[in-house]
C-alpha positions in Angstrom: 15.9 -23.5 -29.8 17.6 -20.6 -31.7 20.4 -18.6 -30.2 18.1 -15.5 -30.1 15.5 -17.5 -28.2 18.1 -18.7 -25.7 19.3 -15.1 -25.1 15.7 -14.0 -24.6 15.0 -16.7 -22.1 18.2 -15.9 -20.3 17.2 -12.2 -20.1 13.8 -13.1 -18.7 15.4 -15.4 -16.1 17.7 -12.6 -15.1 14.8 -10.2 -14.6 12.9 -12.7 -12.6 15.9 -13.4 -10.4 16.4 -9.7 -9.9 12.8 -9.1 -8.9 13.0 -12.1 -6.5 16.2 -10.7 -5.0 14.4 -7.3 -4.4 11.4 -9.0 -2.7 13.6 -11.2 -0.5 16.1 -8.4 0.4 14.6 -7.8 3.8 13.3 -11.2 5.2 10.0 -11.1 7.0 9.7 -12.2 10.6 7.2 -14.7 12.0 4.5 -12.1 12.7 4.6 -10.8 9.1 4.7 -14.4 7.6 1.7 -15.4 9.7 -0.3 -12.3 8.8 0.5 -12.8 5.1 -0.6 -16.4 5.3 -3.9 -15.5 7.0 -4.5 -12.7 4.4 -4.0 -15.1 1.5 -6.3 -17.7 3.1 -9.2 -15.3 3.4 -8.7 -13.6 0.0 -7.2 -10.4 1.4 -4.0 -10.4 -0.7 -1.5 -8.2 1.2 1.2 -5.9 -0.2 4.4 -7.8 -1.1 7.5 -7.8 1.1 9.3 -5.1 -0.9 6.3 -2.9 -0.9 5.9 -3.4 2.8 9.5 -2.4 3.3 8.9 0.7 1.2 5.9 1.7 3.4 8.1 1.3 6.6 10.8 3.4 5.0 8.4 6.1 4.0 6.8 6.3 7.4 10.2 6.4 9.1 11.5 9.0 6.6 8.8 11.5 7.5 8.6 10.6 11.2 5.0 9.7 10.8 2.7 10.1 13.8 -0.7 9.9 12.2 -1.4 7.5 9.2 -4.6 6.5 7.5 -4.7 3.1 6.0 -7.6 2.4 3.5 -7.9 -1.4 3.5 -6.8 -3.1 6.7 -6.4 -6.5 5.1 -5.1 -8.9 7.8 -2.4 -6.7 9.2 0.7 -7.0 6.9 0.7 -3.4 5.7 -0.3 -2.1 9.2 2.7 -3.9 10.8 5.0 -2.4 8.2 3.6 1.1 8.7 3.7 0.9 12.5 7.3 -0.3 12.5 8.3 2.8 10.6 6.1 5.3 12.5 7.1 7.0 15.7 6.7 5.0 19.0 3.8 7.2 20.0 2.1 7.2 16.6 -1.4 5.9 15.8 -2.5 4.1 12.7 -6.1 4.7 11.7 -7.2 1.7 9.6 -10.5 1.4 7.6 -11.9 -1.8 6.3 -15.4 -3.0 5.4 -14.7 -6.5 6.7 -14.8 -7.0 10.5 -13.1 -10.4 10.2 -10.2 -8.9 8.4 -9.8 -6.4 11.2 -10.0 -9.1 13.8 -7.2 -11.0 12.1 -5.2 -7.7 11.8 -5.5 -7.1 15.6 -4.1 -10.7 16.1 -1.2 -9.8 13.8 -0.5 -6.6 15.6 -0.4 -8.5 19.0 1.9 -11.1 17.5 4.2 -8.3 16.4 4.2 -6.8 19.9 2.2 -3.7 18.8 -0.1 -2.5 21.6 -3.8 -1.9 21.0 -3.3 1.8 21.7 -1.2 2.1 18.5 -4.2 1.5 16.2 -7.7 3.0 15.7 -9.8 0.4 13.7 -12.9 1.6 11.9 -15.2 -0.8 10.2 -17.1 0.6 7.2 -16.9 1.6 3.6 -13.9 3.9 3.0 -15.9 6.5 1.1 -18.3 6.8 4.0 -15.7 6.9 6.7 -13.1 9.2 5.2 -15.3 12.3 5.2 -15.5 12.0 9.0 -11.7 12.3 9.4 -10.0 15.7 10.0 -8.6 17.8 7.2 -4.8 18.2 7.1 -4.3 16.0 10.2 -2.4 13.1 8.7 1.3 12.5 7.8 0.6 9.6 5.4 -2.3 7.9 3.6 -1.9 4.4 2.3 -4.6 3.0 -0.1 -5.1 -0.7 -0.8 -8.8 -1.3 -1.1 -11.3 -1.3 -4.0 -9.4 -0.4 -7.1 -12.4 1.2 -8.9 -12.5 3.7 -6.0 -8.8 4.7 -6.2 -9.5 8.1 -7.9 -11.9 9.0 -5.0 -9.4 7.8 -2.4 -6.9 10.3 -4.0 -9.3 13.1 -3.6 -9.8 12.2 0.1 -6.1 11.7 0.7 -5.3 15.2 -0.6 -7.8 16.6 1.9 -6.5 14.5 4.8 -2.7 15.1 4.3 -0.7 17.9 5.8 1.7 19.7 3.6 4.8 17.5 3.3 2.7 14.4 3.8 3.0 11.2 1.8 0.4 9.2 -0.1 0.9 5.6 -1.4 -1.3 3.3 -3.6 -0.6 -0.4 -3.8 -1.3 -2.4 -7.0 -0.3 0.6 -9.2 0.6 -1.8 -12.0 -2.4 -4.1 -11.3 -1.0 -7.4 -12.4 0.7 -6.0 -15.5 -2.6 -4.7 -16.9 -2.1 -1.0 -16.5 0.8 -0.9 -19.0 -1.4 -2.7 -21.6 -3.7 -0.3 -23.4 -5.9 -3.1 -24.5 -7.0 -3.7 -20.9 -10.1 -1.7 -20.3 -11.9 -3.3 -17.3 -13.1 -0.9 -14.6 -10.4 -1.7 -12.1 -7.6 -1.3 -14.6 -9.0 1.9 -15.9 -9.3 3.3 -12.3 -5.8 2.4 -11.4 -4.5 3.9 -14.7 -6.5 7.0 -14.0 -5.2 7.5 -10.5 -1.6 7.1 -11.8 -2.4 9.9 -14.3 -4.0 12.1 -11.7 -1.0 11.8 -9.4 1.5 12.3 -12.2 -0.2 15.5 -13.4 -1.3 17.1 -10.1 1.0 20.1 -9.5 0.4 19.8 -5.7 2.3 16.5 -5.7 5.8 15.2 -6.3 5.1 11.7 -7.7 7.1 8.4 -7.9 6.0 5.0 -9.3 8.0 2.2 -7.8 8.1 -1.2 -9.7 8.1 -3.3 -6.5 5.7 -6.1 -6.1 2.5 -5.1 -8.0 3.6 -1.5 -8.2 3.6 1.2 -5.5 2.5 4.7 -6.5 3.9 7.3 -4.1 3.7 11.1 -3.9 4.6 13.9 -1.5 2.1 16.8 -1.0 4.0 20.0 -1.6 4.5 22.4 1.3 
């Protein structure tokens, strides 16, 4: 192997080691490990550890009392959000799969989070969200159907109070978003929501390269 090739491999190894360090910086406890395992077993891939830590941080930063989660999964993101939210806060979580929500409730119980802390709604997000109150939420987190991300953004802007935070998981979508040659519907939708958030003057945006990418924004006062 050439010297240039060796340097390139060393640089790639260093990047991978750094990313692994970030993901492992805050070790997950048993409740999160179990919820993550169950999610992967049923095909509801959860947000990564660093992304989950970011959600907890954001919820704590704004003292969140009311949060909407689009895509319950099996409880990983919900645990992270609830651990950052105020003790009297309520997480409203929407998912089309009743089994996923059953497993999420199990995860919340294992994490010591009482049933009164969550409001679980089974249904398609785009049918449920119009029934939620305008401007009543401190934070909206989206991790459901990628091709619906632009529509989730429209709903989130209506639901959020001024100063509220929105977040989208998979904002890099398995390295596809940064590749212009990728033109499948999911990649195009994620790329579009990134553009919409970046260009919307009502928002202060931030794209975090943790896990599969976490797109965040604050709704201006």
